[in-house]
All heavy atoms as TSV, in Angstrom:
chain	resi	resn	atom	element	x	y	z
A	1	MET	N	N	-33.583	20.027	350.396
A	1	MET	CA	C	-33.544	19.040	349.328
A	1	MET	C	C	-32.077	18.673	349.068
A	1	MET	O	O	-31.244	19.513	349.017
A	1	MET	CB	C	-34.192	19.586	348.057
A	1	MET	CG	C	-34.412	18.578	346.975
A	1	MET	SD	S	-35.321	19.315	345.655
A	1	MET	CE	C	-36.702	18.251	345.713
A	2	THR	N	N	-31.838	17.397	348.936
A	2	THR	CA	C	-30.417	16.979	348.722
A	2	THR	C	C	-30.135	16.851	347.238
A	2	THR	O	O	-30.978	16.717	346.403
A	2	THR	CB	C	-30.179	15.578	349.322
A	2	THR	OG1	O	-31.059	14.629	348.760
A	2	THR	CG2	C	-30.414	15.630	350.836
A	3	ASP	N	N	-28.834	16.979	346.954
A	3	ASP	CA	C	-28.363	16.885	345.564
A	3	ASP	C	C	-28.267	15.402	345.245
A	3	ASP	O	O	-27.545	14.676	345.886
A	3	ASP	CB	C	-26.995	17.575	345.471
A	3	ASP	CG	C	-26.547	17.641	344.044
A	3	ASP	OD1	O	-27.338	17.378	343.138
A	3	ASP	OD2	O	-25.381	17.996	343.792
A	4	ARG	N	N	-28.944	14.995	344.207
A	4	ARG	CA	C	-29.039	13.533	343.850
A	4	ARG	C	C	-28.161	13.192	342.658
A	4	ARG	O	O	-28.429	12.171	342.015
A	4	ARG	CB	C	-30.430	13.146	343.579
A	4	ARG	CG	C	-31.309	13.237	344.829
A	4	ARG	CD	C	-32.218	12.123	344.855
A	4	ARG	NE	N	-32.732	11.963	346.151
A	4	ARG	CZ	C	-32.904	10.788	346.733
A	4	ARG	NH1	N	-32.624	9.719	346.074
A	4	ARG	NH2	N	-33.424	10.663	347.918
A	5	ARG	N	N	-27.154	13.952	342.377
A	5	ARG	CA	C	-26.270	13.678	341.257
A	5	ARG	C	C	-25.461	12.349	341.596
A	5	ARG	O	O	-25.019	12.219	342.724
A	5	ARG	CB	C	-25.321	14.797	340.912
A	5	ARG	CG	C	-26.068	15.990	340.416
A	5	ARG	CD	C	-25.140	17.047	339.966
A	5	ARG	NE	N	-23.931	17.120	340.737
A	5	ARG	CZ	C	-22.928	18.001	340.547
A	5	ARG	NH1	N	-23.029	18.880	339.579
A	5	ARG	NH2	N	-21.913	18.014	341.317
A	6	ILE	N	N	-25.228	11.588	340.539
A	6	ILE	CA	C	-24.468	10.366	340.729
A	6	ILE	C	C	-23.041	10.645	340.397
A	6	ILE	O	O	-22.753	11.379	339.458
A	6	ILE	CB	C	-25.028	9.284	339.819
A	6	ILE	CG1	C	-26.438	8.909	340.202
A	6	ILE	CG2	C	-24.186	7.998	339.936
A	6	ILE	CD1	C	-27.124	7.910	339.316
A	7	ASP	N	N	-22.158	10.099	341.183
A	7	ASP	CA	C	-20.719	10.240	340.939
A	7	ASP	C	C	-20.402	9.791	339.536
A	7	ASP	O	O	-20.783	8.699	339.129
A	7	ASP	CB	C	-19.971	9.433	342.005
A	7	ASP	CG	C	-18.473	9.616	341.994
A	7	ASP	OD1	O	-17.934	9.964	340.912
A	7	ASP	OD2	O	-17.878	9.388	343.005
A	8	PRO	N	N	-19.653	10.591	338.749
A	8	PRO	CA	C	-19.309	10.159	337.398
A	8	PRO	C	C	-18.575	8.822	337.326
A	8	PRO	O	O	-18.646	8.097	336.326
A	8	PRO	CB	C	-18.398	11.285	336.875
A	8	PRO	CG	C	-18.637	12.432	337.800
A	8	PRO	CD	C	-19.141	11.887	339.094
A	9	ARG	N	N	-17.799	8.479	338.343
A	9	ARG	CA	C	-17.115	7.200	338.413
A	9	ARG	C	C	-18.098	6.048	338.430
A	9	ARG	O	O	-17.861	5.009	337.840
A	9	ARG	CB	C	-16.124	7.149	339.593
A	9	ARG	CG	C	-15.008	8.122	339.525
A	9	ARG	CD	C	-14.249	8.199	340.762
A	9	ARG	NE	N	-15.098	8.681	341.809
A	9	ARG	CZ	C	-14.782	8.974	343.053
A	9	ARG	NH1	N	-13.497	8.666	343.406
A	9	ARG	NH2	N	-15.568	9.440	343.953
A	10	VAL	N	N	-19.164	6.266	339.190
A	10	VAL	CA	C	-20.261	5.201	339.270
A	10	VAL	C	C	-20.913	5.030	337.910
A	10	VAL	O	O	-21.118	3.895	337.424
A	10	VAL	CB	C	-21.269	5.520	340.339
A	10	VAL	CG1	C	-22.468	4.606	340.338
A	10	VAL	CG2	C	-20.635	5.589	341.736
A	11	VAL	N	N	-21.184	6.151	337.221
A	11	VAL	CA	C	-21.802	6.095	335.897
A	11	VAL	C	C	-20.915	5.345	334.946
A	11	VAL	O	O	-21.319	4.491	334.162
A	11	VAL	CB	C	-22.134	7.511	335.389
A	11	VAL	CG1	C	-22.620	7.494	333.989
A	11	VAL	CG2	C	-23.122	8.166	336.308
A	12	LYS	N	N	-19.610	5.659	334.943
A	12	LYS	CA	C	-18.639	4.998	334.084
A	12	LYS	C	C	-18.594	3.520	334.353
A	12	LYS	O	O	-18.560	2.710	333.440
A	12	LYS	CB	C	-17.245	5.648	334.262
A	12	LYS	CG	C	-16.158	5.099	333.360
A	12	LYS	CD	C	-14.899	5.839	333.574
A	12	LYS	CE	C	-13.814	5.301	332.672
A	12	LYS	NZ	N	-12.523	5.976	332.938
A	13	THR	N	N	-18.582	3.140	335.644
A	13	THR	CA	C	-18.528	1.755	336.004
A	13	THR	C	C	-19.792	1.029	335.546
A	13	THR	O	O	-19.766	-0.104	335.029
A	13	THR	CB	C	-18.377	1.598	337.522
A	13	THR	OG1	O	-17.155	2.219	337.898
A	13	THR	CG2	C	-18.345	0.140	337.932
A	14	GLN	N	N	-20.954	1.656	335.700
A	14	GLN	CA	C	-22.227	1.103	335.206
A	14	GLN	C	C	-22.168	0.830	333.740
A	14	GLN	O	O	-22.607	-0.264	333.273
A	14	GLN	CB	C	-23.425	1.965	335.571
A	14	GLN	CG	C	-23.762	2.016	337.052
A	14	GLN	CD	C	-24.840	3.034	337.371
A	14	GLN	OE1	O	-25.019	4.006	336.679
A	14	GLN	NE2	N	-25.532	2.755	338.419
A	15	ARG	N	N	-21.664	1.729	332.998
A	15	ARG	CA	C	-21.624	1.610	331.507
A	15	ARG	C	C	-20.704	0.449	331.163
A	15	ARG	O	O	-21.026	-0.340	330.298
A	15	ARG	CB	C	-21.088	2.884	330.890
A	15	ARG	CG	C	-22.101	3.960	330.724
A	15	ARG	CD	C	-21.556	5.097	329.919
A	15	ARG	NE	N	-22.414	6.283	330.092
A	15	ARG	CZ	C	-21.955	7.508	330.328
A	15	ARG	NH1	N	-20.655	7.755	330.328
A	15	ARG	NH2	N	-22.734	8.479	330.494
A	16	ARG	N	N	-19.515	0.394	331.808
A	16	ARG	CA	C	-18.636	-0.682	331.522
A	16	ARG	C	C	-19.219	-2.050	331.845
A	16	ARG	O	O	-19.073	-3.045	331.100
A	16	ARG	CB	C	-17.345	-0.514	332.385
A	16	ARG	CG	C	-16.409	0.496	331.839
A	16	ARG	CD	C	-15.186	0.553	332.686
A	16	ARG	NE	N	-14.023	1.179	332.039
A	16	ARG	CZ	C	-12.887	1.312	332.520
A	16	ARG	NH1	N	-12.581	0.850	333.758
A	16	ARG	NH2	N	-11.910	1.888	331.850
A	17	LEU	N	N	-19.907	-2.153	332.990
A	17	LEU	CA	C	-20.491	-3.414	333.375
A	17	LEU	C	C	-21.668	-3.834	332.451
A	17	LEU	O	O	-21.752	-4.986	332.062
A	17	LEU	CB	C	-21.091	-3.319	334.800
A	17	LEU	CG	C	-20.001	-3.242	335.896
A	17	LEU	CD1	C	-20.635	-2.861	337.263
A	17	LEU	CD2	C	-19.241	-4.519	336.003
A	18	ARG	N	N	-22.455	-2.892	332.013
A	18	ARG	CA	C	-23.536	-3.201	331.054
A	18	ARG	C	C	-22.986	-3.675	329.771
A	18	ARG	O	O	-23.438	-4.593	329.160
A	18	ARG	CB	C	-24.429	-2.011	330.883
A	18	ARG	CG	C	-25.402	-1.798	332.031
A	18	ARG	CD	C	-26.489	-0.767	331.683
A	18	ARG	NE	N	-27.219	-0.436	332.887
A	18	ARG	CZ	C	-27.071	0.723	333.566
A	18	ARG	NH1	N	-26.254	1.661	333.126
A	18	ARG	NH2	N	-27.736	0.951	334.664
A	19	ARG	N	N	-21.963	-2.940	329.247
A	19	ARG	CA	C	-21.291	-3.302	328.008
A	19	ARG	C	C	-20.670	-4.716	328.100
A	19	ARG	O	O	-20.845	-5.530	327.162
A	19	ARG	CB	C	-20.195	-2.311	327.615
A	19	ARG	CG	C	-19.679	-2.501	326.223
A	19	ARG	CD	C	-18.636	-1.432	325.874
A	19	ARG	NE	N	-19.131	-0.126	326.113
A	19	ARG	CZ	C	-18.444	0.878	326.683
A	19	ARG	NH1	N	-17.221	0.659	327.136
A	19	ARG	NH2	N	-18.962	2.068	326.883
A	20	ALA	N	N	-20.052	-5.019	329.168
A	20	ALA	CA	C	-19.423	-6.323	329.419
A	20	ALA	C	C	-20.549	-7.421	329.423
A	20	ALA	O	O	-20.342	-8.489	328.829
A	20	ALA	CB	C	-18.666	-6.333	330.694
A	21	LEU	N	N	-21.604	-7.126	330.085
A	21	LEU	CA	C	-22.698	-8.125	330.167
A	21	LEU	C	C	-23.268	-8.380	328.762
A	21	LEU	O	O	-23.469	-9.535	328.369
A	21	LEU	CB	C	-23.825	-7.615	331.085
A	21	LEU	CG	C	-25.043	-8.533	331.223
A	21	LEU	CD1	C	-24.641	-9.913	331.753
A	21	LEU	CD2	C	-26.064	-7.875	332.174
A	22	VAL	N	N	-23.510	-7.378	328.020
A	22	VAL	CA	C	-24.023	-7.526	326.606
A	22	VAL	C	C	-23.044	-8.334	325.761
A	22	VAL	O	O	-23.451	-9.275	325.047
A	22	VAL	CB	C	-24.315	-6.177	325.970
A	22	VAL	CG1	C	-24.605	-6.285	324.529
A	22	VAL	CG2	C	-25.502	-5.510	326.645
A	23	GLU	N	N	-21.779	-8.052	325.894
A	23	GLU	CA	C	-20.736	-8.773	325.102
A	23	GLU	C	C	-20.765	-10.271	325.556
A	23	GLU	O	O	-20.663	-11.134	324.674
A	23	GLU	CB	C	-19.393	-8.153	325.394
A	23	GLU	CG	C	-19.178	-6.818	324.719
A	23	GLU	CD	C	-17.836	-6.159	325.148
A	23	GLU	OE1	O	-17.028	-6.827	325.802
A	23	GLU	OE2	O	-17.590	-5.017	324.746
A	24	LEU	N	N	-20.844	-10.523	326.854
A	24	LEU	CA	C	-20.886	-11.894	327.291
A	24	LEU	C	C	-22.102	-12.635	326.810
A	24	LEU	O	O	-22.067	-13.836	326.487
A	24	LEU	CB	C	-20.699	-11.964	328.820
A	24	LEU	CG	C	-19.341	-11.637	329.357
A	24	LEU	CD1	C	-19.351	-11.476	330.841
A	24	LEU	CD2	C	-18.353	-12.737	328.993
A	25	LEU	N	N	-23.213	-11.985	326.859
A	25	LEU	CA	C	-24.485	-12.584	326.396
A	25	LEU	C	C	-24.448	-13.000	324.940
A	25	LEU	O	O	-25.143	-13.915	324.535
A	25	LEU	CB	C	-25.679	-11.672	326.664
A	25	LEU	CG	C	-26.078	-11.483	328.127
A	25	LEU	CD1	C	-27.092	-10.366	328.265
A	25	LEU	CD2	C	-26.635	-12.837	328.675
A	26	ARG	N	N	-23.646	-12.333	324.204
A	26	ARG	CA	C	-23.515	-12.671	322.753
A	26	ARG	C	C	-22.729	-13.983	322.557
A	26	ARG	O	O	-22.921	-14.648	321.544
A	26	ARG	CB	C	-22.783	-11.557	321.952
A	26	ARG	CG	C	-23.610	-10.348	321.834
A	26	ARG	CD	C	-22.928	-9.276	321.054
A	26	ARG	NE	N	-23.691	-8.051	321.016
A	26	ARG	CZ	C	-23.178	-6.861	320.908
A	26	ARG	NH1	N	-21.890	-6.664	320.723
A	26	ARG	NH2	N	-24.002	-5.795	320.889
A	27	VAL	N	N	-21.876	-14.330	323.486
A	27	VAL	CA	C	-20.983	-15.508	323.284
A	27	VAL	C	C	-21.192	-16.622	324.266
A	27	VAL	O	O	-20.647	-17.685	324.085
A	27	VAL	CB	C	-19.484	-15.103	323.330
A	27	VAL	CG1	C	-19.195	-14.132	322.106
A	27	VAL	CG2	C	-19.082	-14.448	324.597
A	28	MET	N	N	-21.942	-16.331	325.372
A	28	MET	CA	C	-22.122	-17.392	326.392
A	28	MET	C	C	-23.602	-17.517	326.754
A	28	MET	O	O	-24.330	-16.510	326.737
A	28	MET	CB	C	-21.360	-17.011	327.646
A	28	MET	CG	C	-19.861	-16.937	327.480
A	28	MET	SD	S	-19.040	-16.358	328.982
A	28	MET	CE	C	-19.215	-17.722	330.107
A	29	PRO	N	N	-24.023	-18.726	327.177
A	29	PRO	CA	C	-25.369	-18.804	327.686
A	29	PRO	C	C	-25.494	-18.122	329.006
A	29	PRO	O	O	-24.526	-17.998	329.783
A	29	PRO	CB	C	-25.643	-20.316	327.854
A	29	PRO	CG	C	-24.279	-20.947	327.703
A	29	PRO	CD	C	-23.375	-19.935	327.086
A	30	VAL	N	N	-26.672	-17.652	329.316
A	30	VAL	CA	C	-26.928	-16.889	330.587
A	30	VAL	C	C	-26.438	-17.664	331.794
A	30	VAL	O	O	-25.801	-17.066	332.734
A	30	VAL	CB	C	-28.401	-16.480	330.744
A	30	VAL	CG1	C	-28.634	-15.786	332.081
A	30	VAL	CG2	C	-28.773	-15.552	329.617
A	31	LYS	N	N	-26.724	-18.921	331.844
A	31	LYS	CA	C	-26.417	-19.730	333.009
A	31	LYS	C	C	-24.859	-19.833	333.248
A	31	LYS	O	O	-24.431	-20.127	334.377
A	31	LYS	CB	C	-26.964	-21.131	332.855
A	31	LYS	CG	C	-28.477	-21.165	332.991
A	31	LYS	CD	C	-28.972	-22.575	332.998
A	31	LYS	CE	C	-30.487	-22.575	333.136
A	31	LYS	NZ	N	-31.031	-23.938	333.145
A	32	SER	N	N	-24.097	-19.629	332.235
A	32	SER	CA	C	-22.621	-19.672	332.368
A	32	SER	C	C	-21.960	-18.387	332.794
A	32	SER	O	O	-20.796	-18.392	333.129
A	32	SER	CB	C	-22.007	-20.095	331.037
A	32	SER	OG	O	-22.527	-21.335	330.625
A	33	ILE	N	N	-22.711	-17.339	332.802
A	33	ILE	CA	C	-22.133	-16.017	333.108
A	33	ILE	C	C	-22.200	-15.752	334.618
A	33	ILE	O	O	-23.199	-15.918	335.268
A	33	ILE	CB	C	-22.847	-14.845	332.349
A	33	ILE	CG1	C	-22.733	-15.036	330.891
A	33	ILE	CG2	C	-22.383	-13.457	332.815
A	33	ILE	CD1	C	-23.578	-14.096	330.078
A	34	SER	N	N	-20.985	-15.393	335.163
A	34	SER	CA	C	-20.887	-15.105	336.569
A	34	SER	C	C	-20.501	-13.659	336.786
A	34	SER	O	O	-20.106	-12.986	335.841
A	34	SER	CB	C	-19.889	-15.991	337.255
A	34	SER	OG	O	-18.583	-15.646	336.776
A	35	VAL	N	N	-20.620	-13.191	338.012
A	35	VAL	CA	C	-20.202	-11.836	338.281
A	35	VAL	C	C	-18.693	-11.635	337.993
A	35	VAL	O	O	-18.255	-10.587	337.527
A	35	VAL	CB	C	-20.549	-11.473	339.787
A	35	VAL	CG1	C	-19.946	-10.135	340.180
A	35	VAL	CG2	C	-21.997	-11.456	340.008
A	36	GLN	N	N	-17.936	-12.690	338.284
A	36	GLN	CA	C	-16.545	-12.633	337.990
A	36	GLN	C	C	-16.251	-12.462	336.520
A	36	GLN	O	O	-15.342	-11.715	336.107
A	36	GLN	CB	C	-15.808	-13.897	338.518
A	36	GLN	CG	C	-15.761	-13.997	340.007
A	36	GLN	CD	C	-16.987	-14.574	340.650
A	36	GLN	OE1	O	-18.019	-14.842	340.023
A	36	GLN	NE2	N	-16.969	-14.720	341.948
A	37	HIS	N	N	-17.035	-13.161	335.672
A	37	HIS	CA	C	-16.899	-12.999	334.203
A	37	HIS	C	C	-17.127	-11.553	333.819
A	37	HIS	O	O	-16.451	-10.958	332.999
A	37	HIS	CB	C	-17.870	-13.884	333.446
A	37	HIS	CG	C	-17.530	-15.310	333.420
A	37	HIS	ND1	N	-18.290	-16.274	333.942
A	37	HIS	CD2	C	-16.421	-15.913	332.828
A	37	HIS	CE1	C	-17.739	-17.479	333.727
A	37	HIS	NE2	N	-16.573	-17.267	333.076
A	38	ILE	N	N	-18.207	-10.975	334.375
A	38	ILE	CA	C	-18.622	-9.629	333.981
A	38	ILE	C	C	-17.524	-8.643	334.420
A	38	ILE	O	O	-17.124	-7.760	333.679
A	38	ILE	CB	C	-19.949	-9.231	334.640
A	38	ILE	CG1	C	-21.048	-10.143	334.069
A	38	ILE	CG2	C	-20.294	-7.765	334.338
A	38	ILE	CD1	C	-22.358	-10.082	334.833
A	39	THR	N	N	-17.084	-8.721	335.667
A	39	THR	CA	C	-16.056	-7.800	336.161
A	39	THR	C	C	-14.731	-7.906	335.386
A	39	THR	O	O	-14.089	-6.939	335.093
A	39	THR	CB	C	-15.785	-7.909	337.667
A	39	THR	OG1	O	-15.457	-9.256	337.937
A	39	THR	CG2	C	-17.001	-7.507	338.477
A	40	SER	N	N	-14.342	-9.084	335.038
A	40	SER	CA	C	-13.099	-9.274	334.343
A	40	SER	C	C	-13.249	-8.725	332.917
A	40	SER	O	O	-12.318	-8.114	332.393
A	40	SER	CB	C	-12.642	-10.677	334.319
A	40	SER	OG	O	-13.514	-11.537	333.632
A	41	ARG	N	N	-14.394	-8.920	332.292
A	41	ARG	CA	C	-14.610	-8.397	330.954
A	41	ARG	C	C	-14.724	-6.847	330.971
A	41	ARG	O	O	-14.228	-6.214	330.044
A	41	ARG	CB	C	-15.898	-8.996	330.398
A	41	ARG	CG	C	-16.333	-8.511	329.041
A	41	ARG	CD	C	-15.393	-8.900	327.927
A	41	ARG	NE	N	-15.400	-10.295	327.630
A	41	ARG	CZ	C	-15.857	-10.842	326.517
A	41	ARG	NH1	N	-16.325	-10.109	325.577
A	41	ARG	NH2	N	-15.783	-12.134	326.365
A	42	ALA	N	N	-15.236	-6.306	332.001
A	42	ALA	CA	C	-15.359	-4.830	332.160
A	42	ALA	C	C	-14.054	-4.125	332.460
A	42	ALA	O	O	-13.964	-2.988	332.365
A	42	ALA	CB	C	-16.399	-4.479	333.210
A	43	MET	N	N	-13.057	-4.982	332.841
A	43	MET	CA	C	-11.713	-4.460	333.178
A	43	MET	C	C	-11.782	-3.345	334.235
A	43	MET	O	O	-11.291	-2.220	334.003
A	43	MET	CB	C	-10.996	-3.979	331.918
A	43	MET	CG	C	-10.688	-5.105	330.951
A	43	MET	SD	S	-9.814	-4.572	329.540
A	43	MET	CE	C	-11.167	-3.879	328.578
A	44	LEU	N	N	-12.443	-3.614	335.361
A	44	LEU	CA	C	-12.532	-2.656	336.446
A	44	LEU	C	C	-11.253	-2.640	337.236
A	44	LEU	O	O	-10.737	-3.662	337.549
A	44	LEU	CB	C	-13.754	-3.010	337.311
A	44	LEU	CG	C	-15.075	-3.048	336.675
A	44	LEU	CD1	C	-16.134	-3.483	337.695
A	44	LEU	CD2	C	-15.474	-1.682	336.161
A	45	PRO	N	N	-10.796	-1.455	337.504
A	45	PRO	CA	C	-9.568	-1.358	338.361
A	45	PRO	C	C	-9.922	-1.633	339.803
A	45	PRO	O	O	-11.069	-1.528	340.245
A	45	PRO	CB	C	-9.171	0.107	338.182
A	45	PRO	CG	C	-10.430	0.822	337.873
A	45	PRO	CD	C	-11.303	-0.171	337.165
A	46	GLY	N	N	-8.931	-2.018	340.559
A	46	GLY	CA	C	-9.120	-2.212	342.004
A	46	GLY	C	C	-9.060	-3.621	342.417
A	46	GLY	O	O	-8.823	-4.550	341.608
A	47	GLU	N	N	-9.240	-3.880	343.672
A	47	GLU	CA	C	-9.145	-5.207	344.252
A	47	GLU	C	C	-10.318	-6.066	343.762
A	47	GLU	O	O	-11.479	-5.565	343.703
A	47	GLU	CB	C	-9.231	-5.105	345.731
A	47	GLU	CG	C	-9.057	-6.402	346.490
A	47	GLU	CD	C	-9.095	-6.182	347.979
A	47	GLU	OE1	O	-8.833	-5.082	348.473
A	47	GLU	OE2	O	-9.428	-7.141	348.664
A	48	PRO	N	N	-10.066	-7.328	343.317
A	48	PRO	CA	C	-11.160	-8.119	342.752
A	48	PRO	C	C	-12.370	-8.218	343.639
A	48	PRO	O	O	-13.534	-8.116	343.160
A	48	PRO	CB	C	-10.523	-9.517	342.583
A	48	PRO	CG	C	-9.021	-9.173	342.426
A	48	PRO	CD	C	-8.770	-7.971	343.339
A	49	PHE	N	N	-12.209	-8.482	344.944
A	49	PHE	CA	C	-13.361	-8.634	345.808
A	49	PHE	C	C	-14.250	-7.379	345.790
A	49	PHE	O	O	-15.504	-7.408	345.733
A	49	PHE	CB	C	-12.965	-9.010	347.237
A	49	PHE	CG	C	-14.173	-9.134	348.131
A	49	PHE	CD1	C	-15.003	-10.242	348.126
A	49	PHE	CD2	C	-14.519	-8.095	349.011
A	49	PHE	CE1	C	-16.066	-10.390	348.928
A	49	PHE	CE2	C	-15.632	-8.183	349.854
A	49	PHE	CZ	C	-16.383	-9.383	349.844
A	50	THR	N	N	-13.607	-6.202	345.883
A	50	THR	CA	C	-14.303	-4.923	345.860
A	50	THR	C	C	-15.050	-4.782	344.551
A	50	THR	O	O	-16.226	-4.365	344.557
A	50	THR	CB	C	-13.349	-3.738	346.035
A	50	THR	OG1	O	-12.618	-4.004	347.222
A	50	THR	CG2	C	-14.062	-2.456	346.081
A	51	CYS	N	N	-14.479	-5.137	343.444
A	51	CYS	CA	C	-15.090	-4.978	342.138
A	51	CYS	C	C	-16.381	-5.915	342.059
A	51	CYS	O	O	-17.388	-5.507	341.589
A	51	CYS	CB	C	-14.175	-5.425	341.014
A	51	CYS	SG	S	-12.830	-4.202	340.788
A	52	ILE	N	N	-16.248	-7.096	342.610
A	52	ILE	CA	C	-17.354	-8.060	342.583
A	52	ILE	C	C	-18.513	-7.509	343.437
A	52	ILE	O	O	-19.658	-7.500	343.039
A	52	ILE	CB	C	-16.928	-9.450	343.064
A	52	ILE	CG1	C	-16.000	-10.049	341.997
A	52	ILE	CG2	C	-18.115	-10.334	343.335
A	52	ILE	CD1	C	-15.294	-11.242	342.445
A	53	THR	N	N	-18.152	-6.997	344.614
A	53	THR	CA	C	-19.209	-6.429	345.519
A	53	THR	C	C	-19.878	-5.226	344.849
A	53	THR	O	O	-21.130	-5.129	344.845
A	53	THR	CB	C	-18.582	-5.974	346.821
A	53	THR	OG1	O	-17.888	-7.067	347.408
A	53	THR	CG2	C	-19.589	-5.445	347.795
A	54	VAL	N	N	-19.164	-4.351	344.250
A	54	VAL	CA	C	-19.714	-3.192	343.573
A	54	VAL	C	C	-20.535	-3.638	342.361
A	54	VAL	O	O	-21.676	-3.091	342.192
A	54	VAL	CB	C	-18.544	-2.243	343.083
A	54	VAL	CG1	C	-19.137	-1.155	342.204
A	54	VAL	CG2	C	-17.896	-1.574	344.275
A	55	THR	N	N	-20.097	-4.585	341.639
A	55	THR	CA	C	-20.813	-5.142	340.458
A	55	THR	C	C	-22.185	-5.630	340.920
A	55	THR	O	O	-23.202	-5.329	340.312
A	55	THR	CB	C	-20.055	-6.228	339.775
A	55	THR	OG1	O	-18.797	-5.700	339.376
A	55	THR	CG2	C	-20.801	-6.709	338.560
A	56	LYS	N	N	-22.200	-6.412	341.981
A	56	LYS	CA	C	-23.520	-6.945	342.485
A	56	LYS	C	C	-24.459	-5.826	342.876
A	56	LYS	O	O	-25.666	-5.925	342.621
A	56	LYS	CB	C	-23.225	-7.889	343.667
A	56	LYS	CG	C	-22.625	-9.211	343.253
A	56	LYS	CD	C	-22.452	-10.086	344.514
A	56	LYS	CE	C	-21.910	-11.460	344.108
A	56	LYS	NZ	N	-21.712	-12.258	345.314
A	57	ARG	N	N	-23.946	-4.789	343.475
A	57	ARG	CA	C	-24.784	-3.694	343.923
A	57	ARG	C	C	-25.343	-2.940	342.758
A	57	ARG	O	O	-26.465	-2.468	342.758
A	57	ARG	CB	C	-24.024	-2.719	344.803
A	57	ARG	CG	C	-23.795	-3.222	346.182
A	57	ARG	CD	C	-23.086	-2.232	347.018
A	57	ARG	NE	N	-22.643	-2.841	348.256
A	57	ARG	CZ	C	-21.615	-2.361	348.999
A	57	ARG	NH1	N	-20.938	-1.320	348.582
A	57	ARG	NH2	N	-21.250	-2.958	350.127
A	58	ILE	N	N	-24.543	-2.798	341.656
A	58	ILE	CA	C	-24.998	-2.052	340.525
A	58	ILE	C	C	-25.976	-2.875	339.681
A	58	ILE	O	O	-27.040	-2.347	339.191
A	58	ILE	CB	C	-23.778	-1.595	339.619
A	58	ILE	CG1	C	-22.993	-0.542	340.398
A	58	ILE	CG2	C	-24.247	-1.117	338.278
A	58	ILE	CD1	C	-21.713	-0.138	339.782
A	59	LEU	N	N	-25.672	-4.139	339.462
A	59	LEU	CA	C	-26.548	-4.993	338.654
A	59	LEU	C	C	-27.770	-5.409	339.383
A	59	LEU	O	O	-28.809	-5.640	338.769
A	59	LEU	CB	C	-25.741	-6.211	338.152
A	59	LEU	CG	C	-24.635	-5.945	337.181
A	59	LEU	CD1	C	-23.918	-7.259	336.823
A	59	LEU	CD2	C	-25.155	-5.247	335.906
A	60	CYS	N	N	-27.720	-5.607	340.694
A	60	CYS	CA	C	-28.859	-6.059	341.494
A	60	CYS	C	C	-29.041	-5.160	342.689
A	60	CYS	O	O	-28.815	-5.539	343.819
A	60	CYS	CB	C	-28.579	-7.508	341.988
A	60	CYS	SG	S	-28.206	-8.651	340.639
A	61	PRO	N	N	-29.481	-3.899	342.476
A	61	PRO	CA	C	-29.604	-2.999	343.599
A	61	PRO	C	C	-30.576	-3.394	344.668
A	61	PRO	O	O	-30.475	-2.941	345.828
A	61	PRO	CB	C	-30.025	-1.669	342.922
A	61	PRO	CG	C	-30.593	-2.066	341.596
A	61	PRO	CD	C	-29.920	-3.352	341.261
A	62	GLN	N	N	-31.517	-4.255	344.359
A	62	GLN	CA	C	-32.510	-4.644	345.347
A	62	GLN	C	C	-31.924	-5.631	346.389
A	62	GLN	O	O	-32.536	-5.849	347.419
A	62	GLN	CB	C	-33.757	-5.293	344.680
A	62	GLN	CG	C	-33.525	-6.596	343.974
A	62	GLN	CD	C	-32.979	-6.501	342.597
A	62	GLN	OE1	O	-32.580	-5.424	342.178
A	62	GLN	NE2	N	-32.952	-7.571	341.865
A	63	LEU	N	N	-30.763	-6.199	346.133
A	63	LEU	CA	C	-30.140	-7.191	347.037
A	63	LEU	C	C	-29.450	-6.461	348.225
A	63	LEU	O	O	-28.936	-5.456	348.187
A	63	LEU	CB	C	-29.169	-8.071	346.338
A	63	LEU	CG	C	-29.783	-8.990	345.295
A	63	LEU	CD1	C	-28.664	-9.786	344.636
A	63	LEU	CD2	C	-30.782	-9.961	345.928
């Protein structure tokens, strides 16, 4: 059986992204919100393209 613990960094990033999304939903219509808006609001460290890719995987895991 494998250990299924999630990396704490992933958990922290998920929390930041969810919080950013909720904050944006309070001030913007859904159609106006982009992945770039969410990542910039979440203040994720790292290269922007990488952040956007990770954000898409976390928010839309089925893609």
